[in-house]
Backbone as CSV, one residue per row, in Angstrom:
resi,resn,N_x,N_y,N_z,CA_x,CA_y,CA_z,C_x,C_y,C_z
1,UNK,223.985,79.345,35.237,223.188,79.003,36.424,221.716,78.801,36.035
2,UNK,221.049,79.886,35.680,219.641,79.748,35.268,219.559,78.922,33.992
3,UNK,220.478,79.193,33.067,220.478,78.472,31.793,220.493,76.972,32.036
4,UNK,221.111,76.551,33.127,221.169,75.113,33.426,219.767,74.559,33.603
5,UNK,218.945,75.253,34.368,217.579,74.773,34.612,216.762,74.894,33.322
6,UNK,216.953,75.977,32.600,216.208,76.156,31.350,216.619,75.091,30.352
7,UNK,217.885,74.704,30.407,218.393,73.675,29.490,217.561,72.417,29.646
8,UNK,217.236,72.048,30.875,216.440,70.839,31.114,215.050,71.011,30.494
9,UNK,214.501,72.217,30.620,213.171,72.465,30.070,213.199,72.309,28.555
10,UNK,214.296,72.700,27.964,214.410,72.619,26.510,214.547,71.168,26.067
11,UNK,214.976,70.314,26.969,215.168,68.914,26.596,216.643,68.566,26.702
12,UNK,217.386,69.364,27.480,218.820,69.123,27.695,219.509,68.871,26.358
13,UNK,219.229,69.725,25.407,219.876,69.584,24.097,221.201,70.330,24.088
14,UNK,221.184,71.558,24.620,222.408,72.349,24.643,223.185,72.072,25.929
15,UNK,224.482,72.377,25.939,225.337,72.137,27.098,225.086,73.135,28.223
16,UNK,224.547,74.313,27.877,224.346,75.327,28.916,222.977,75.980,28.772
17,UNK,222.096,75.364,28.031,220.767,75.938,27.903,220.647,76.845,26.695
18,UNK,221.643,76.844,25.843,221.568,77.695,24.650,220.366,77.277,23.809
19,UNK,220.119,75.990,23.790,218.990,75.484,23.003,217.686,76.076,23.522
20,UNK,217.629,76.299,24.836,216.407,76.853,25.419,216.085,78.201,24.799
21,UNK,217.102,79.057,24.752,216.866,80.383,24.177,216.528,80.266,22.692
22,UNK,217.188,79.357,22.027,216.957,79.209,20.586,215.542,78.688,20.328
23,UNK,215.124,77.725,21.145,213.788,77.147,20.939,212.697,78.124,21.389
24,UNK,213.017,78.944,22.386,212.029,79.898,22.872,211.648,80.873,21.764
25,UNK,212.632,81.283,20.990,212.356,82.242,19.932,211.809,81.502,18.720
């Protein structure tokens, strides 16, 4: 759910926002 919105912030690289967490760190 939240990961979906974060995924867009990351650049919609991951399917569920995993990239967001990876890029954040």
